[in-house]
C-alpha positions as semicolon CSV with decimal commas, in nm:
position;residue;x (nm);y (nm);z (nm)
1;X;12,942;19,570;13,752
2;X;13,165;19,267;13,743
3;X;13,289;19,117;13,417
4;X;13,218;18,744;13,422
5;X;13,203;18,503;13,133
6;X;13,243;18,779;12,874
7;X;12,950;18,966;13,018
8;X;12,899;19,236;13,279
9;X;12,709;19,113;13,582
10;X;12,543;19,347;13,830
11;X;12,653;19,269;14,184
12;X;12,289;19,260;14,298
13;X;12,235;18,971;14,057
14;X;12,531;18,792;14,218
15;X;12,368;18,844;14,559
16;X;12,031;18,730;14,420
17;X;12,168;18,413;14,262
18;X;12,408;18,318;14,539
19;X;12,134;18,332;14,802
20;X;11,847;18,214;14,581
21;X;11,648;18,533;14,632
22;X;11,378;18,711;14,434
23;X;11,411;19,077;14,332
24;X;11,185;19,176;14,621
25;X;11,390;18,977;14,870
26;X;11,707;19,147;14,744
27;X;11,545;19,490;14,785
28;X;11,445;19,407;15,140
29;X;11,788;19,261;15,219
30;X;11,950;19,577;15,082
31;X;11,721;19,792;15,301
32;X;11,809;19,596;15,615
33;X;12,180;19,591;15,529
34;X;12,186;19,969;15,483
35;X;12,018;20,002;15,822
36;X;12,220;19,731;15,999
37;X;12,175;19,729;16,373
38;X;11,824;19,873;16,358
39;X;11,507;19,669;16,408
40;X;11,199;19,718;16,189
41;X;10,855;19,561;16,177
42;X;10,726;19,427;15,847
43;X;10,471;19,710;15,853
44;X;10,747;19,972;15,871
45;X;10,940;19,807;15,587
46;X;10,631;19,775;15,368
47;X;10,552;20,145;15,411
48;X;10,911;20,254;15,350
49;X;10,961;20,039;15,038
50;X;10,600;20,065;14,919
51;X;10,557;19,687;14,909
52;X;10,247;19,496;15,016
53;X;10,284;19,388;15,377
54;X;10,219;19,023;15,285
55;X;10,507;19,043;15,033
56;X;10,739;19,185;15,298
57;X;10,632;18,915;15,544
58;X;10,718;18,639;15,294
59;X;11,050;18,800;15,206
60;X;11,145;18,857;15,568
61;X;11,060;18,495;15,651
62;X;11,294;18,372;15,376
63;X;11,576;18,602;15,491
64;X;11,518;18,492;15,850
65;X;11,524;18,125;15,745
66;X;11,859;18,192;15,570
67;X;11,992;18,331;15,903
68;X;12,043;18,673;15,744
69;X;11,786;18,846;15,964
70;X;11,735;18,812;16,335
71;X;11,407;18,884;16,507
72;X;11,288;19,000;16,843
73;X;10,945;19,032;16,993
74;X;10,816;19,378;17,085
75;X;10,522;19,393;17,323
76;X;10,251;19,641;17,224
77;X;10,105;19,888;17,473
78;X;9,745;19,775;17,424
79;X;9,840;19,410;17,449
80;X;9,975;19,166;17,199
81;X;10,312;19,181;17,027
82;X;10,481;19,212;16,692
83;X;10,811;19,089;16,562
84;X;11,086;19,325;16,457
85;X;11,378;19,227;16,235
86;X;11,738;19,336;16,193
87;X;12,007;19,214;15,957
88;X;12,312;19,033;16,082
89;X;12,640;19,218;16,034
90;X;12,705;19,304;15,669
91;X;13,046;19,133;15,685
92;X;12,871;18,808;15,782
93;X;12,633;18,844;15,486
94;X;12,934;18,893;15,258
95;X;13,095;18,579;15,401
96;X;12,778;18,377;15,334
97;X;12,770;18,501;14,974
98;X;13,142;18,436;14,921
99;X;13,101;18,088;15,072
100;X;12,829;18,013;14,819
101;X;13,042;18,148;14,535
102;X;13,342;17,943;14,650
103;X;13,116;17,637;14,650
104;X;13,029;17,713;14,286
105;X;13,399;17,743;14,202
106;X;13,468;17,399;14,351
107;X;13,182;17,250;14,148
108;X;13,311;17,416;13,830
109;X;13,664;17,287;13,897
110;X;13,525;16,937;13,937
111;X;13,324;16,964;13,615
112;X;13,626;17,098;13,427
113;X;13,822;16,789;13,531
114;X;13,561;16,584;13,345
115;X;13,572;16,811;13,037
């Protein structure tokens, strides 16, 4: 917990707000971050976290669009392929979050000048 504005704020809420994520997206981000360096299909993640696969696919797409996940194609033995995803380095995720928070600070400073 972090004390902010006379109130305790859970760090996962900071992550959620700073990246504009849903609770599900945060859960999936947390899973990938804890398993950094490992690639998983959306099917594997949905089974592990007990989420619908379509939910995982939407969440993974958002995290990929935010450049937090990387993807690679894995060719299947019987033909076809599937994508597998892996988080970027956790330090890079922290830097993205801190960059967003620093942006908020600058906006607050500007607003306080007009107060």
